[in-house]
N, CA and C of each residue as an Amber inpcrd file, in Angstrom:
protein
   579
 -31.9240000 192.2440000 -60.3100000 -32.4770000 191.0590000 -60.9750000
 -33.7660000 191.4570000 -61.6830000 -33.8540000 191.1440000 -62.9320000
 -35.0030000 191.5410000 -63.7390000 -36.2100000 190.6480000 -63.4610000
 -37.3570000 191.2840000 -63.3950000 -38.6220000 190.5760000 -63.2500000
 -39.2620000 190.4850000 -64.6220000 -39.6010000 189.2830000 -65.0360000
 -40.2660000 189.0720000 -66.3190000 -41.6820000 188.5980000 -66.0390000
 -42.6560000 189.2050000 -66.7340000 -44.0570000 188.8540000 -66.5250000
 -44.6710000 188.4030000 -67.8440000 -45.5820000 187.4440000 -67.7500000
 -46.3400000 187.0370000 -68.9320000 -47.6030000 187.8850000 -69.0350000
 -48.2960000 187.7260000 -70.1300000 -49.6500000 188.2530000 -70.2380000
 -50.5800000 187.3490000 -69.4440000 -51.8180000 187.7610000 -69.2670000
 -52.8290000 186.9340000 -68.6010000 -53.5330000 186.0900000 -69.6530000
 -53.7260000 184.8100000 -69.3270000 -54.4180000 183.8930000 -70.2350000
 -55.5220000 183.1720000 -69.4640000 -56.5320000 182.7190000 -70.1980000
 -57.6130000 181.9620000 -69.5540000 -57.1240000 180.5610000 -69.2160000
 -57.6930000 179.9980000 -68.1490000 -57.3330000 178.6440000 -67.7360000
 -58.5740000 177.9580000 -67.1720000 -59.3470000 177.3010000 -68.0450000
 -60.4910000 176.5430000 -67.5240000 -59.9840000 175.3380000 -66.7380000
 -60.5770000 175.0850000 -65.5590000 -60.1630000 173.9570000 -64.7180000
 -61.4020000 173.1800000 -64.2830000 -61.1710000 172.0450000 -63.6490000
 -62.2870000 171.2630000 -63.1270000 -62.9910000 171.9910000 -61.9860000
 -62.3370000 173.0140000 -61.4390000 -62.9210000 173.7950000 -60.3520000
 -63.6790000 175.0200000 -60.8630000 -63.5240000 175.3330000 -62.1410000
 -64.1750000 176.5070000 -62.7160000 -63.2060000 177.2710000 -63.6010000
 -63.6770000 178.3970000 -64.1110000 -62.8620000 179.2150000 -65.0000000
 -61.9260000 180.1110000 -64.1840000 -60.6640000 180.0720000 -64.5400000
 -59.6510000 180.9240000 -63.9240000 -58.8620000 181.6060000 -65.0340000
 -58.0140000 182.5260000 -64.6110000 -57.0110000 183.1260000 -65.4780000
 -55.6530000 182.8540000 -64.8380000 -54.6050000 182.9240000 -65.6380000
 -53.2770000 182.6130000 -65.1340000 -52.2720000 183.6350000 -65.6570000
 -51.3160000 183.9730000 -64.8140000 -50.2300000 184.8740000 -65.1900000
 -48.9550000 184.3330000 -64.5660000 -47.8530000 184.3770000 -65.3080000
 -46.5770000 183.8340000 -64.8240000 -45.5630000 184.9590000 -64.6110000
 -44.6400000 184.7000000 -63.6900000 -43.5710000 185.6320000 -63.3510000
 -42.2620000 184.8690000 -63.2890000 -41.1800000 185.4800000 -63.7640000
 -39.8560000 184.8940000 -63.6090000 -39.0000000 185.9080000 -62.8530000
 -38.4190000 185.4300000 -61.7400000 -37.6170000 186.2950000 -60.8830000
 -36.5550000 185.4440000 -60.2010000 -35.3110000 185.8880000 -60.2520000
 -34.1930000 185.1410000 -59.6700000 -34.1270000 183.7030000 -60.2010000
 -34.3150000 183.5570000 -61.4890000 -34.2640000 182.2590000 -62.1690000
 -35.2990000 181.2620000 -61.6650000 -36.3480000 181.7550000 -61.0290000
 -37.4570000 180.8930000 -60.6340000 -38.7330000 181.4270000 -61.2730000
 -39.5660000 180.5200000 -61.7210000 -40.8330000 180.9070000 -62.3380000
 -41.9790000 180.5790000 -61.3890000 -42.8210000 181.5520000 -61.1760000
 -43.9710000 181.4350000 -60.2970000 -45.2000000 181.7820000 -61.1160000
 -46.3800000 181.4270000 -60.6240000 -47.5670000 181.8660000 -61.3410000
 -48.6940000 182.1990000 -60.3820000 -49.6490000 182.8960000 -60.9490000
 -50.8160000 183.3370000 -60.1910000 -52.0530000 182.7850000 -60.8760000
 -52.8920000 182.1350000 -60.0910000 -54.1870000 181.6410000 -60.5500000
 -55.2300000 182.6340000 -60.0660000 -56.0050000 183.1740000 -60.9840000
 -56.8980000 184.2900000 -60.6890000 -58.3360000 183.8730000 -60.9730000
 -59.2170000 184.0320000 -59.9870000 -60.6250000 183.7040000 -60.2250000
 -61.2330000 184.7480000 -61.1500000 -62.2520000 184.3440000 -61.8920000
 -62.8660000 185.2890000 -62.8340000 -63.5750000 186.4280000 -62.1100000
 -63.9030000 186.2330000 -60.8360000 -64.6540000 187.2490000 -60.0880000
 -63.7960000 187.9740000 -59.0550000 -62.4730000 187.9170000 -59.1700000
 -61.6320000 188.4700000 -58.0990000 -61.8030000 189.9800000 -57.9420000
 -62.1210000 190.6890000 -59.0050000 -62.2780000 192.1460000 -58.9120000
 -63.5630000 192.5570000 -58.1910000 -64.4770000 191.6180000 -58.0460000
 -65.7490000 191.9180000 -57.3710000 -65.6310000 191.8170000 -55.8530000
 -64.5020000 191.3300000 -55.3540000 -64.3220000 191.0860000 -53.9340000
 -63.6610000 192.3060000 -53.2850000 -64.2330000 192.7680000 -52.1670000
 -63.6790000 193.9350000 -51.4790000 -62.2930000 193.6290000 -50.9060000
 -62.1980000 192.5730000 -50.1020000 -60.9260000 192.1160000 -49.5510000
 -60.5520000 190.8350000 -50.2870000 -59.5600000 190.9190000 -51.1520000
 -59.2210000 189.7870000 -52.0150000 -58.7190000 188.6170000 -51.1730000
 -59.2640000 187.4480000 -51.4360000 -58.8140000 186.2150000 -50.8000000
 -57.5290000 185.7690000 -51.4920000 -56.4740000 185.5880000 -50.7100000
 -55.1610000 185.2270000 -51.2540000 -54.6520000 183.9610000 -50.5780000
 -54.1440000 183.0560000 -51.3930000 -53.4020000 181.8950000 -50.8890000
 -52.0190000 181.9530000 -51.5080000 -50.9770000 181.9880000 -50.6810000
 -49.6070000 181.8540000 -51.1580000 -49.2650000 180.3870000 -50.9610000
 -49.3170000 179.6410000 -52.0450000 -49.1340000 178.1850000 -51.9420000
 -47.7150000 177.8210000 -52.3440000 -46.9940000 177.2080000 -51.4260000
 -45.6260000 176.7840000 -51.7010000 -45.6330000 175.4810000 -52.4850000
 -44.8870000 175.4840000 -53.5710000 -44.8310000 174.3270000 -54.4650000
 -44.4990000 173.0470000 -53.7070000 -45.2130000 171.9860000 -54.0640000
 -44.9390000 170.6540000 -53.5270000 -45.2780000 169.6450000 -54.6110000
 -44.3060000 169.3280000 -55.4430000 -44.5600000 168.4270000 -56.5580000
 -45.0940000 167.0800000 -56.0820000 -44.5090000 166.5300000 -55.0300000
 -44.9380000 165.2100000 -54.5580000 -46.3760000 165.2350000 -54.0460000
 -46.7820000 166.3260000 -53.4250000 -48.1510000 166.4420000 -52.9400000
 -49.1050000 166.9350000 -54.0080000 -48.7740000 168.0750000 -54.6230000
 -49.6800000 168.7170000 -55.5790000 -49.9310000 167.8650000 -56.8180000
 -48.9030000 167.1750000 -57.2910000 -49.0260000 166.3920000 -58.5250000
 -49.2990000 164.9140000 -58.2480000 -48.5360000 164.3260000 -57.3080000
 -48.6120000 162.8810000 -57.0890000 -49.4640000 162.4830000 -55.8910000
 -50.1310000 163.4570000 -55.2580000 -51.0670000 163.1890000 -54.1530000
 -50.4060000 162.4880000 -52.9680000 -49.1770000 162.8650000 -52.6590000
 -48.4880000 162.2860000 -51.5070000 -49.3050000 162.4930000 -50.2420000
 -49.3390000 161.4740000 -49.4020000 -50.0120000 161.5550000 -48.1110000
 -49.0460000 161.9590000 -46.9990000 -47.7620000 162.1980000 -47.3460000
 -46.7730000 162.5830000 -46.3400000 -46.9230000 164.0380000 -45.8980000
 -47.7160000 164.8050000 -46.6250000 -47.8790000 166.2250000 -46.3120000
 -49.3560000 166.6020000 -46.4390000 -49.6360000 167.8740000 -46.2990000
 -51.0090000 168.3780000 -46.4140000 -51.1600000 169.3280000 -47.6000000
 -50.1670000 169.3480000 -48.4800000 -50.1000000 170.3650000 -49.5320000
 -51.2370000 170.2900000 -50.5480000 -51.4650000 169.1140000 -51.1310000
 -52.5120000 169.0100000 -52.1410000 -53.8820000 169.3130000 -51.5360000
 -54.1350000 168.8470000 -50.3400000 -55.4280000 169.1120000 -49.6920000
 -55.6210000 170.6070000 -49.4670000 -54.5650000 171.2970000 -49.0440000
 -54.6570000 172.7440000 -48.8490000 -54.8800000 173.4660000 -50.1700000
 -54.1900000 173.0350000 -51.2120000 -54.3530000 173.6630000 -52.5280000
 -55.7710000 173.4580000 -53.0490000 -56.2880000 172.2390000 -52.9340000
 -57.6600000 171.9750000 -53.3770000 -58.6770000 172.8220000 -52.6170000
 -58.5080000 172.9240000 -51.2890000 -59.4090000 173.7720000 -50.4930000
 -59.3680000 175.2070000 -50.9760000 -58.1660000 175.7170000 -51.2270000
 -58.0120000 177.1010000 -51.6670000 -58.6320000 177.3310000 -53.0350000
 -58.4000000 176.4180000 -53.9690000 -58.9570000 176.5910000 -55.3170000
 -60.4780000 176.5870000 -55.2630000 -61.0560000 175.6530000 -54.5290000
 -62.5220000 175.5960000 -54.4280000 -63.0710000 176.8640000 -53.7780000
 -62.4300000 177.3090000 -52.7040000 -62.8810000 178.5070000 -51.9900000
 -62.7830000 179.7370000 -52.8860000 -61.6550000 179.8910000 -53.5660000
 -61.4370000 181.0680000 -54.4010000 -62.3020000 181.0390000 -55.6530000
 -62.5720000 179.8570000 -56.1860000 -63.4820000 179.7680000 -57.3380000
 -64.8610000 180.3100000 -56.9650000 -65.2720000 180.0640000 -55.7440000
 -66.5940000 180.5030000 -55.2780000 -66.5830000 181.9470000 -54.7640000
 -65.5870000 182.2580000 -53.9190000 -65.5750000 183.5440000 -53.2060000
 -64.7590000 184.6320000 -53.9010000 -63.9410000 184.2580000 -54.8630000
 -63.1040000 185.2230000 -55.5670000 -61.7530000 185.3800000 -54.9110000
 -60.7220000 185.5210000 -55.7290000 -59.4020000 185.7290000 -55.1720000
 -58.2910000 185.2540000 -56.0840000 -57.1290000 185.0780000 -55.4730000
 -55.9040000 184.7700000 -56.2110000 -55.1020000 183.7200000 -55.4360000
 -54.5290000 182.7830000 -56.1660000 -53.5660000 181.8490000 -55.5860000
 -52.2080000 182.1670000 -56.1950000 -51.2650000 182.5130000 -55.3520000
 -49.8890000 182.7020000 -55.7870000 -49.1980000 181.3470000 -55.6130000
 -48.8050000 180.7480000 -56.7290000 -48.1260000 179.4530000 -56.6670000
 -46.6310000 179.7300000 -56.6140000 -46.1000000 179.6320000 -55.4220000
 -44.7310000 180.0150000 -55.0830000 -43.8200000 178.8170000 -55.3210000
 -43.0860000 178.8510000 -56.4220000 -42.3420000 177.6780000 -56.8700000
 -40.9550000 177.6170000 -56.2490000 -40.9220000 177.2010000 -54.9980000
 -39.6520000 176.9730000 -54.3090000 -39.7630000 175.6270000 -53.5910000
 -39.6280000 174.5920000 -54.3700000 -39.8410000 173.2090000 -53.9230000
 -39.0570000 172.8770000 -52.6580000 -39.7230000 172.1810000 -51.7350000
 -39.0660000 171.7070000 -50.5220000 -38.5600000 172.8270000 -49.6440000
 -39.3710000 173.8600000 -49.4800000 -38.9470000 175.0730000 -48.7570000
 -37.6810000 175.6480000 -49.3600000 -37.6070000 175.5380000 -50.6810000
 -36.5450000 176.1170000 -51.5130000 -35.2100000 175.3820000 -51.3970000
 -35.2590000 174.0740000 -51.1350000 -34.0210000 173.2820000 -51.1980000
 -33.9660000 172.4610000 -52.4870000 -35.0340000 172.4910000 -53.2690000
 -35.0570000 171.7770000 -54.5420000 -35.5560000 170.3500000 -54.3940000
 -35.9410000 169.7840000 -55.5140000 -36.5610000 168.4570000 -55.5040000
 -35.5950000 167.3520000 -55.0820000 -34.3580000 167.3780000 -55.5810000
 -33.3980000 166.3280000 -55.2210000 -33.1600000 166.3250000 -53.7150000
 -32.9280000 167.5130000 -53.1550000 -32.6960000 167.5980000 -51.7160000
 -33.9520000 167.2800000 -50.9110000 -35.1110000 167.6080000 -51.4490000
 -36.3480000 167.2640000 -50.7530000 -36.4840000 165.7400000 -50.6410000
 -36.1680000 165.0270000 -51.7100000 -36.2490000 163.5610000 -51.6740000
 -35.1980000 163.0100000 -50.7040000 -34.0210000 163.6340000 -50.6660000
 -33.0210000 163.2340000 -49.6730000 -33.5430000 163.4830000 -48.2590000
 -34.2550000 164.5850000 -48.0640000 -34.8620000 164.8660000 -46.7550000
 -35.9220000 163.8180000 -46.4270000 -36.6960000 163.4110000 -47.4320000
 -37.6750000 162.3270000 -47.2230000 -36.9760000 161.0620000 -46.7310000
 -35.8300000 160.7510000 -47.3470000 -35.0780000 159.5670000 -46.9420000
 -34.6750000 159.6490000 -45.4800000 -34.2210000 160.8270000 -45.0530000
 -33.8460000 161.0180000 -43.6480000 -35.0680000 160.9340000 -42.7340000
 -36.2230000 161.4050000 -43.2380000 -37.4600000 161.2770000 -42.4570000
 -37.8640000 159.8120000 -42.3270000 -37.6340000 159.0440000 -43.3770000
 -37.9160000 157.6020000 -43.3060000 -37.0630000 156.9330000 -42.2240000
 -35.9150000 157.5370000 -41.9170000 -35.0090000 157.0030000 -40.8950000
 -35.2830000 157.5770000 -39.5040000 -36.3230000 158.4110000 -39.3870000
 -36.7220000 158.8910000 -38.0670000 -36.5460000 160.3730000 -37.7860000
 -35.9060000 161.1120000 -38.6790000 -35.7540000 162.5540000 -38.4540000
 -37.0650000 163.2620000 -38.7910000 -37.3150000 164.3970000 -38.1250000
 -38.4700000 165.1820000 -38.5190000 -38.0630000 166.0930000 -39.6860000
 -39.0080000 166.8400000 -40.2140000 -38.7520000 167.6550000 -41.4090000
 -37.6800000 168.7140000 -41.1750000 -37.6280000 169.2860000 -39.9790000
 -36.6070000 170.2940000 -39.6650000 -35.2430000 169.6300000 -39.5270000
 -35.1710000 168.5500000 -38.7610000 -33.9020000 167.8330000 -38.5730000
 -33.3280000 167.3700000 -39.9090000 -34.1920000 166.9250000 -40.8080000
 -33.7380000 166.4510000 -42.1170000 -33.1080000 167.5920000 -42.9110000
 -33.7650000 168.7490000 -42.9470000 -33.1940000 169.8910000 -43.6760000
 -31.8580000 170.3130000 -43.0740000 -31.7890000 170.3740000 -41.7550000
 -30.5510000 170.7690000 -41.0820000 -29.4290000 169.7720000 -41.3590000
 -29.7650000 168.4820000 -41.3620000 -28.7560000 167.4420000 -41.6230000
 -28.1850000 167.5530000 -43.0370000 -28.9890000 168.1100000 -43.9520000
 -28.5310000 168.2840000 -45.3330000 -27.7870000 169.6070000 -45.5310000
 -27.6540000 170.3800000 -44.4530000 -26.9100000 171.6310000 -44.5370000
 -27.7360000 172.8580000 -44.8560000 -29.0520000 172.7330000 -44.7300000
 -29.9350000 173.8520000 -45.0070000 -30.5330000 174.3940000 -43.7190000
 -31.1110000 175.5920000 -43.7980000 -31.9350000 176.1070000 -42.7110000
 -33.2490000 175.3260000 -42.7200000 -34.0230000 175.4610000 -41.6540000
 -35.3130000 174.7520000 -41.6320000 -36.2240000 175.2350000 -42.7510000
 -36.0580000 176.4900000 -43.1880000 -36.8810000 177.0510000 -44.2540000
 -36.0290000 178.0260000 -45.0510000 -35.8010000 177.7180000 -46.3130000
 -34.9480000 178.5330000 -47.1830000 -35.7520000 179.4340000 -48.1290000
 -37.0720000 179.4830000 -47.9630000 -37.8900000 180.2210000 -48.9260000
 -37.6270000 181.7280000 -48.9050000 -37.7000000 182.3140000 -50.0850000
 -37.5800000 183.7560000 -50.2830000 -38.9140000 184.2080000 -50.8880000
 -39.6300000 185.0390000 -50.1460000 -40.9650000 185.4570000 -50.5810000
 -40.9670000 186.7630000 -51.3810000 -39.8010000 187.2610000 -51.7990000
 -39.7700000 188.5850000 -52.4180000 -40.6280000 188.6980000 -53.6740000
 -40.8460000 187.6250000 -54.4050000 -41.7160000 187.6900000 -55.5880000
 -43.1350000 188.0870000 -55.1980000 -43.5600000 187.7190000 -54.0100000
 -44.9190000 188.0320000 -53.5490000 -45.1390000 189.5450000 -53.5300000
 -44.1320000 190.2790000 -53.0980000 -44.2120000 191.7490000 -53.0830000
 -44.5150000 192.2780000 -54.4850000 -43.8080000 191.7760000 -55.4920000
 -43.9920000 192.2500000 -56.8650000 -45.3620000 191.8570000 -57.4120000
 -45.8370000 190.6960000 -57.0280000 -47.1710000 190.2730000 -57.4840000
 -48.2430000 191.1650000 -56.8640000 -48.1200000 191.4500000 -55.5690000
 -49.0780000 192.3590000 -54.9300000 -49.0550000 193.7300000 -55.6030000
 -47.8650000 194.2240000 -55.9110000 -47.7560000 195.5190000 -56.5890000
 -48.3760000 195.4620000 -57.9810000 -48.1150000 194.3800000 -58.7020000
 -48.6340000 194.2310000 -60.0590000 -50.1600000 194.2400000 -60.0850000
 -50.7690000 193.6040000 -59.0810000 -52.2330000 193.5440000 -59.0110000
 -52.8260000 194.6890000 -58.1840000 -51.9520000 195.5780000 -57.6890000
 -52.3850000 196.7200000 -56.8620000 -53.2100000 196.2410000 -55.6620000
 -52.6570000 195.2390000 -54.9730000 -53.3250000 194.6330000 -53.8230000
 -52.7690000 195.2460000 -52.5450000 -53.6650000 195.7170000 -51.6690000
 -53.2160000 196.2440000 -50.3790000 -54.1260000 195.8510000 -49.2200000
 -55.1630000 195.0630000 -49.5140000 -56.1760000 194.7200000 -48.5190000
 -56.6530000 193.2970000 -48.8050000 -56.3670000 192.3450000 -47.9050000
 -56.6360000 190.9400000 -48.2490000 -57.2140000 190.1450000 -47.0750000
 -57.7550000 188.9970000 -47.4310000 -57.9790000 187.8870000 -46.5100000
 -56.9290000 186.8440000 -46.9010000 -56.1460000 186.3820000 -45.9410000
 -55.0430000 185.4670000 -46.2410000 -55.3990000 184.0480000 -45.8220000
 -55.3290000 183.1330000 -46.7870000 -55.6100000 181.7190000 -46.5390000
 -54.2760000 181.0390000 -46.2380000 -54.0350000 180.7430000 -44.9660000
 -52.7450000 180.1550000 -44.5970000 -52.8070000 179.5370000 -43.2080000
 -51.8630000 178.6480000 -42.9520000 -51.6010000 178.1160000 -41.6130000
 -50.2370000 178.5750000 -41.1160000 -49.5200000 179.3360000 -41.9400000
 -48.1120000 179.6120000 -41.7040000 -47.8880000 181.0210000 -41.1400000
 -47.4420000 181.1310000 -39.8890000 -47.2130000 182.4540000 -39.3030000
 -46.1180000 183.2580000 -40.0040000 -45.1530000 182.5950000 -40.6500000
 -44.1110000 183.3170000 -41.3810000 -44.6950000 184.0310000 -42.5990000
 -45.6600000 183.4030000 -43.2550000 -46.3010000 184.0630000 -44.3950000
 -47.1190000 185.2650000 -43.9190000 -47.7740000 185.1240000 -42.7830000
 -48.5390000 186.2420000 -42.2160000 -47.5980000 187.4090000 -41.9220000
 -46.4830000 187.1340000 -41.2550000 -45.5100000 188.1750000 -40.9150000
 -44.9510000 188.8430000 -42.1590000 -44.6340000 188.0380000 -43.1850000
 -44.0680000 188.6200000 -44.4010000 -45.0700000 189.5540000 -45.0720000
 -46.3050000 189.1090000 -45.2070000 -47.3220000 189.9410000 -45.8610000
 -47.5290000 191.2390000 -45.0830000 -47.5750000 191.1600000 -43.7610000
 -47.7140000 192.3670000 -42.9410000 -46.5190000 193.2970000 -43.1240000
 -45.3250000 192.7300000 -43.2960000 -44.1220000 193.5610000 -43.4690000
 -44.1770000 194.3830000 -44.7530000 -45.0170000 193.9810000 -45.6870000
 -45.1750000 194.7110000 -46.9440000 -46.1370000 195.8860000 -46.8120000
 -46.7590000 196.0200000 -45.6350000 -47.7470000 197.0780000 -45.4490000
 -49.1230000 196.6940000 -45.9480000 -49.3270000 195.4140000 -46.2070000
 -50.6260000 194.9070000 -46.6640000 -51.5280000 194.7400000 -45.4450000
 -52.7610000 195.1920000 -45.5520000 -53.7310000 194.9980000 -44.4830000
 -54.3340000 193.6050000 -44.6160000 -54.1830000 192.8000000 -43.5630000
 -54.8170000 191.4740000 -43.5320000 -56.0680000 191.6120000 -42.6760000
 -57.2280000 191.5340000 -43.3290000 -58.4910000 191.6710000 -42.6140000
 -58.8770000 190.4000000 -41.8810000 -58.4780000 189.2760000 -42.4640000
 -58.9010000 187.9960000 -41.9030000 -57.8820000 186.9290000 -42.2730000
 -57.5580000 186.0710000 -41.3160000 -56.7510000 184.8840000 -41.5810000
 -57.7310000 183.7220000 -41.7170000 -57.6730000 183.0390000 -42.8350000
 -58.5340000 181.8780000 -43.0710000 -57.6430000 180.6380000 -42.9870000
 -57.7130000 179.8930000 -41.8670000 -56.8810000 178.6880000 -41.7540000
 -57.2680000 177.6430000 -42.7960000 -56.2930000 176.8520000 -43.1960000
 -56.4960000 175.8010000 -44.1850000 -56.2170000 174.4630000 -43.5020000
 -57.1650000 174.0450000 -42.6870000 -56.9870000 172.8550000 -41.8570000
 -57.4990000 171.6240000 -42.6060000 -56.6650000 170.6110000 -42.6390000
 -57.0370000 169.3740000 -43.3410000 -56.9500000 168.1980000 -42.3770000
 -57.4390000 167.0510000 -42.8440000 -57.4320000 165.8470000 -42.0170000
 -56.0230000 165.2800000 -41.8960000 -55.7540000 164.7770000 -40.7140000
 -54.4810000 164.1090000 -40.4530000 -54.6190000 162.6370000 -40.8520000
 -53.5430000 162.0850000 -41.4140000 -53.5240000 160.6460000 -41.6880000
 -52.2570000 160.0620000 -41.0680000 -52.1270000 158.7610000 -41.1220000
 -50.9920000 158.1110000 -40.4510000 -49.6450000 158.4680000 -41.0820000
 -49.6510000 158.9480000 -42.3350000 -48.4060000 159.2850000 -43.0090000
 -47.9430000 160.7200000 -42.7310000 -48.9020000 161.6270000 -42.4840000
 -48.5130000 163.0230000 -42.2670000 -48.6290000 163.4680000 -40.8130000
 -48.9870000 162.5460000 -39.9330000 -49.2110000 162.8840000 -38.5220000
 -47.9660000 163.5320000 -37.8930000 -46.7970000 162.9130000 -38.0460000
 -45.5710000 163.4610000 -37.4550000 -45.1600000 164.7740000 -38.1160000
 -45.3350000 164.8510000 -39.4370000 -45.0050000 166.0690000 -40.1840000
 -45.8400000 167.2470000 -39.6830000 -47.1590000 167.0290000 -39.5410000
 -48.0380000 168.1030000 -39.0860000 -47.7700000 168.4560000 -37.6240000
 -47.4110000 167.4480000 -36.8300000 -47.0530000 167.7170000 -35.4320000
 -45.8300000 168.6370000 -35.3740000 -44.8210000 168.3450000 -36.2010000
 -43.6170000 169.1750000 -36.2450000 -43.9550000 170.5850000 -36.6990000
 -44.7880000 170.7080000 -37.7350000 -45.1610000 172.0410000 -38.2220000
 -45.8850000 172.8430000 -37.1370000 -46.7310000 172.1560000 -36.3720000
 -47.4810000 172.8480000 -35.3170000 -46.5760000 173.2050000 -34.1390000
 -45.8640000 172.2370000 -33.6160000 -45.1140000 172.4160000 -32.3760000
 -43.8020000 173.1870000 -32.5640000 -43.1150000 173.0030000 -33.6760000
 -41.8040000 173.6210000 -33.8540000 -41.7950000 174.7990000 -34.8360000
 -42.8300000 174.8780000 -35.6940000 -42.8580000 175.9690000 -36.6660000
 -44.0410000 176.9140000 -36.4390000 -44.9110000 176.5640000 -35.5000000
 -46.0170000 177.4610000 -35.1410000 -47.1890000 177.4660000 -36.0910000
 -47.2440000 176.5060000 -37.0050000 -48.3510000 176.4620000 -37.9650000
 -49.6530000 176.0640000 -37.2850000 -50.7590000 176.5090000 -37.8730000
 -52.0830000 176.1000000 -37.3910000 -52.3570000 174.7240000 -37.9860000
 -52.5600000 173.7490000 -37.1550000 -52.8690000 172.3880000 -37.6060000
 -53.8020000 171.7720000 -36.5670000 -54.4780000 170.7160000 -36.9670000
 -55.2240000 169.9480000 -35.9880000 -54.2530000 169.3530000 -34.9840000
 -54.6790000 169.1860000 -33.7300000 -53.7620000 168.5930000 -32.7310000
 -53.4320000 167.1500000 -33.0550000
């Protein structure tokens, strides 16, 4: 499968000046948000952010995605680093199926039960693009901003040295309480109790 890369372009944001680069792999397009000072950092701060249109764009309170993304952008704008925006919506089941999973959650299923009921694994994500992005940026030594032990394991499997895990803990609300409980208790994520 061919990997297609864009050039790097500037991207001024409300959080500060960034640069952006896009990748297309396995018919999915991903991008990297790069702080202007990332080369000045000894251990690059990295966030692998899984796409969440309902959270990232529409500010859904059912998840913690937008809050985690905002924390990462602010931190990286100040401290330097890269955000890999991993475009595999709904743990890679797609937007239509994610909304169907939401419907099942409205009926009482948790996020894992909903995915399983739709015929998917609890997590269908494929992180192989991350390997190519690390190679492209010649990254081998990082601080990883994540709550997800699977992302930690995957990055370590690439031979990348993780100097520090920076948890991305956000406030719980009445809409995401059960979701975060499931992520903590059944998926091993770092979350508030």
